[in-house]
N, C-alpha and C positions, 0 to 999 in steps of 0.2 A: 862827415856828417854835412857841413856845412857847405859843399858841392851837392847834397841829394836836396834839401830845402829848395836851394837856390834854383833846382832845373824844376821842380813840381813848381817855384812860383812863376818861369820863362813860361808854365803850360798855362797855369791855372788864373794868373793876375791878369788884369788891362791894360791898357796900352796906358794908362798913367803910370801904372807902375813896372811896366817894359825892363829887362836886364839888357845887356850887351854880350854876345857870344861870339868869339871866334872859334872860327868855321874849321881846320886846314885837313882834308879827307885825304884818302888813298885814291887810286887810281882802280877804274873798272867797278867789278861788281860790287866791291868795300862803298864807292861810292853811290851808285846806283840803290844800295838798300839804306844809305844815311840819308839822299837825296830828300825824299818826301817830309821826313823828320824835321829837316833844315826848313823847309819851307813851309810847314802847321809850326814852327815855332816865327818864322818872319811876318804869317799870317796875322797872326794873334796881335802883334805891336812889338813883338820886341826888336833888337836893332842887331843884327845876325849879319858878320861880313866872314862872305867865304874867300880864301885862299886860295890859288889855284893856280899849278904854270900853265904857261902858255902854245906848250904843247901838250894833249896828251890822250888818253885813248876815248875817253868817253865823259869827261869834267867839262862844264861850260856852266853859262850864266844859268840861272834859276830864281824863279822867283819869288818874291817880296825878303831878297835878302840883296844886299852890295857885295858883289864881284871884287874880286883884285889878282892882278895876275905878275905874275914874274918873270924873265926871259931864263931859256934852258939852255943846254949846248947841242939841244939834239932837236930832231923832228917827229913830227907824228906817225912818217912811215921809218923811220929807223927805230924809234919805240916799238912798231909792230913788229917789225923783223925781227929784233934784238928779243922779244917775248915767245912770241915763234919757234925761234931758234931753242930757247931755254925747253920751251913744253915739247920740241920732238927730241930734244938729247934725254930728258928726263924720263921721259914714257917711252924708248926705247930703251932702255936700259933691262936686263935680268932681274927677276926678283923674285925668282925661285926659292932661295935660299937664303937664310938668316944674318949670313953675311953681307948676300949681296945686297937685300933692302940695308944693311947699315952703312954703304961704301953708297948706295942711291939716297941714303940720310947726307952725308958728308958731302958730294955732290950738290945738292939741295940748298946747304949753309952758304956753301964758294959761288951757288949761283945768285941768289939769295943779294949776298954780302955786298956784290956790283949791282945789283936792280933798284933795291929797295934806297940805297943813298944817293940816286940819281938827283933827286932834288933839295935833299939837304945844302949843297955849300951854295944853288943857286939863289935860296934863298932867305939863309944865315948871312949869306956875303952882300945882299941888297941893302945896303945901310937905311936908305931913304925910305923903302916902306917898310923895315923893324921899326923906325922912328915914327913912321905912321901909326903903328900897330901899337908901340907904345901910348902915343894921345888920346887911343881910342879908351882908353882905361877899361880894360873887356871886365867883365864880372869873373867869367868862366873860357873857358878853350872846349870845343867836341875835338875831336879827331878818331882815328883808327891807328893805333899803335903798329900795326903791319909796315908801315912804314915810319923813318924813325924823329920824321921832319914836323910835326905836331906834337912830337914830347919832349922836343929840345925845343923849340918857341914858346911851348906852355911856361917850361922852366924856364928860360930868358925872361920872359912876362912876370915870370912870380907869382902866376893866376890858376885859381883847381884845375885838376887835368879831369875832363871826363873822356873815357874811353869805351869804342862802342866795335867791334869787332865778333869774329866768328870763335877760330883758334889761333894760335900764334903758332906757326910751324918750328920754332925752338924750343915751345912752350913757356918761351918767357914770362908768360901770363901767370902759371903756377909760380915761377920763382919770386916772380916781381911782389904778389899778393900772398906771398908765403901759405897757399891754399895747398894744405893735404892731400897725396898722391899714392895712396899705398902701392906700390910696384906688384904685391901680392895678387889684386884685380883691375888697377887702373892700366888699363895696357896706354905705350908711349906710342907716339905718331910714326907711322909708316910700319911698322913691325907687320900689323894684318892680323894681330891678337885679339880675341873676345876678355871679358872679364870672366872667364872660365878656361884658364893655362894650366895646362900642365907644370911637371916639375922645371923643363927643360927650357917652356915658354916665360916659366916665371924666374930661373936664372939669368935669359936675355934680357928680360925685362927688366930685372934689375941693372944690370951691367948699362943697358941705355938709360935707366932714371938719375944712373951716377955723373955717365956722359951729358946730361943734359944744360947743366952751366956752362960744361967748353963749348957744347955746338952752340949757343948763344953767343960768346964768348966769337966766336970763327964766323957767325953769323953778322955781329955787331962789331967786329975789327973796325972797318973803315968809323962805322956811326962815332964808336966808342973816341976816337980820337978827333971828331969832330966838335963832338959835347963840349971836352976838355978842354980846348982850344977855345969854344964859345962863350963857354962858361967861367973859364979862365979854374980851373980845380980840377983835379982828378977823380974823375967819373965814368958811369956806363950807363947805357941802354936800359939794364935790371935794376939802375938802383935810383935814376929818374921815374921810371914805372910805378916803382914800389909806392912814390909819393901820389900815385893814384884817389881823389879822391873816392870816384865812382867805377864801377867797369860793366856795361851792358854787354852782352854776352848772345849772340846771335844764335840757339839754338836752340833745343825744346829739352825734356825731358826726358821724352819716348825714345829721344837719339841720344844720348850722351850714357856713357857708362854712368852707376852710381859713385858717385864721389863726393867730398865735403865743398862745403862752397863758406867762401869768408862774409862776415855780412855788407861789403859794401859791393859783392858780385851779383849782378840780378840777371836773371837768364828773361829773354822780352819774345824771346821766337824768331817764327821767319821773318828776318828784316832782308834779308837778301835780293830781293826779289823788287819787278816793276811793282809800283800802284797800280791795283785790282782795279779794273774800270767796271761803269757800272753793266749787267746783262742786257743784250738785246730781249727785246720783246719775244722774238720769236724764241730762242734761248729760254727763256722764262717759263713759257710755255710747256717746252717740251721738260724741263726740270719738273712739273708741276705735275704731268701727265708719268712720267718716271717717280716719281714719290706716290702719286695713287695708286700704279701700280702694283709698287711695295708694300703700302698697307694692305692691300685686298691677297697677294701675295700671304704674308702672314696673317691674316685673320686667317684665310682658307687654312694653312699650316696648323695652326691654332686648333681649329675643328677637329682636323684630324687626328691632331696629340688626345684628344678627348676622346674619341669613337672607342667601345668597348673590343679588348683582343682578337672576339671572336668576329668582330664585322670584319678583318681583315683574310679570315679564313674561307676556303671557297663551300 
């Protein structure tokens, strides 16, 4: 609740009452969707500090923010090659049967176990940067839990965590938030099922639901070890995420299967895209003409519907 009030204050209050926000984003479309929000928070007078690795596919300095970087043991070319190889492997697998889809799901967890932990040690082992972050005395952290770096940093700094994401591959968001997901009509990821399942599909979906905690343990195997070492206590990523103050979900009710949501989960619509640019005058003119044509067509259709039935006969 406190983080919800803080986040509203970051938007509504002036610079005299600005807050301090730490941002630890994930690469790719995760950062593309978060960047306009982060820049707007900084433009409104809040002190926003963005922490990113030196090598990434899309992350870089943003407006109205302070950007801090940390060294990593890979280059941008190596990262691109690793991502391309992973995508090629996953998309070339046969998923025509339920067993094949389950195997593909397990392979995805193994691939992500390596991919998402590439930045964790680089940041958390950087003592100078971690000390600098502690000295900022942040009010909250905004991060994407797709990678464990942000959640672990937030837990280490003991500040409220605000997560912003689309959906987690292993379903950690549902497990951490304890959000009900009835297996009878909420299909698991990678099953290709809809909310209308037959008995066999519901049985398969139930098995996948029961395997969900083990899938997250498999995906976060390395991250759980690192978190336990850094925080000096036995813990897991799901436990860390369960203490999130607020979840923003990049989705829309029109694209989601009906399911319950916890009070701290807010669907914010499509933010996984670039900020919209103003339409040029030519496009605006074409749009006005099309709207006018549609209006005339609707009027004409209504007039035809009002004609008596005999008018359609010869």
